N, C-alpha and C positions, 0 to 999 in steps of 0.2 A: 460298488457297494450299494446297497446290501445285497447280500447272497452267499451261498455255499460255494466255495472255490471248485469244488468237484463237480457243481452242477454248471457253474459259469462257464468253466473250461472242460469241455468233454474229455480231453487228453488226461485229465485228472481224475476221473471217474473211478472211485473205488481206492484213492490215495488216503492214507491216513500217515501223519507225520507233520512237519515242521513246514509253515507257509508264511511268507512275509508280506506285508502290505507296506507301501511308501507312497505318500502324496505329497507333493509341493503346492503351497498355496499361499496368497497374499492377504493381508488384511489392511484395511482402509487406515489411513493415517490418523483419523479421529475416532478410531474404535475405542470404546471405554475400555480402560486397563484394570479396573478392580471389579471384582464380583463376576469374573468370567468362569464358565464352566465348559468342560470338553465332555460330551456325552457320547459314547460309542455304542450303548445298548448292550445287548447280550451278544457274546462270542462264544462259538462253539469249537473247541471245548476250553482249552487253557489259553491265557494271553499275557503278554509283557508289552507295555506301551512306553513310548518315548516322544517328546516333543523338542525339537531343536536340540537333540542330544542330552536332553534331560529326562531321567528315568521318572515316569509319573507312578507306575505301579504294575502288580501282577495279580491275576486271579488264576489259581491252579487248584488241584486236587488238594494240596498241602494248605492253602490259605482259606480255601471255602470248600471243604470236602462234601458238603450236602447239595451244593447246586452250582457249581463252577462252570457248566456249560451254558447256563441259563442266567447267571448273575448280572444283572445290568453295569456296565463299566461307565463309572462317571468320576470325573477329575476336577478338583478346584485349581484353578490356574492363579499363580502369584503374578502381581504387576511385574512386568518385564519379561516374563516368560515367552510372550509373544513379540515377534519383531514388527514394529510399526511401520507400515507401507514398504515392507520388504518380504523376501521370499522366507516361509516357514517351512518346516518338514515334520510331518507326522509318520512314525514307524510303529507298526504294530506287528508282533510276532505271535502267530498262531500255533499251537499244537494240537492237532486233530488226533484224538486218541482211537476213536472208532465211528463209523457212519459218516455223515456229511460233516463239514468243518468250515468255518469262516466267520466273517463278521454279519450277524443277522440283523442288527439295528442299523439304522441311518446315522451316520456320525453328523453331530451337531455341536457348533460352537455359539454359546448364548451368554447374555448377561441378563441379570434380574432386571425387570422393568424398574421404571421411576416409582411407580404406584406401591411396589413391595417396600421401598425404602422410606414412605411416609408413616 
């Protein structure tokens, strides 16, 4: 990621349909637990997102009919949703309806800087 899966994998050229992303990652033990946000950026076309088995949300033609393919996916994470110094699993289901499909943005896990809290 980022990239359209039908461009990254030539055998999927012209594929329209469901495509699953799954990544495992660790967070540092001292990671700030409050104010974390998961930013995935735009996903072409529809998407459903889970973190450690917790459903974070969906963006579809039904939930965002005017721009579901370009709407930036961003999720506020509650304390405890990420496992400290352990394996975490992010799953994204993408439904490509036409043309290219996939995660267009670069996923980022971030917290607000201290200066924003002053």
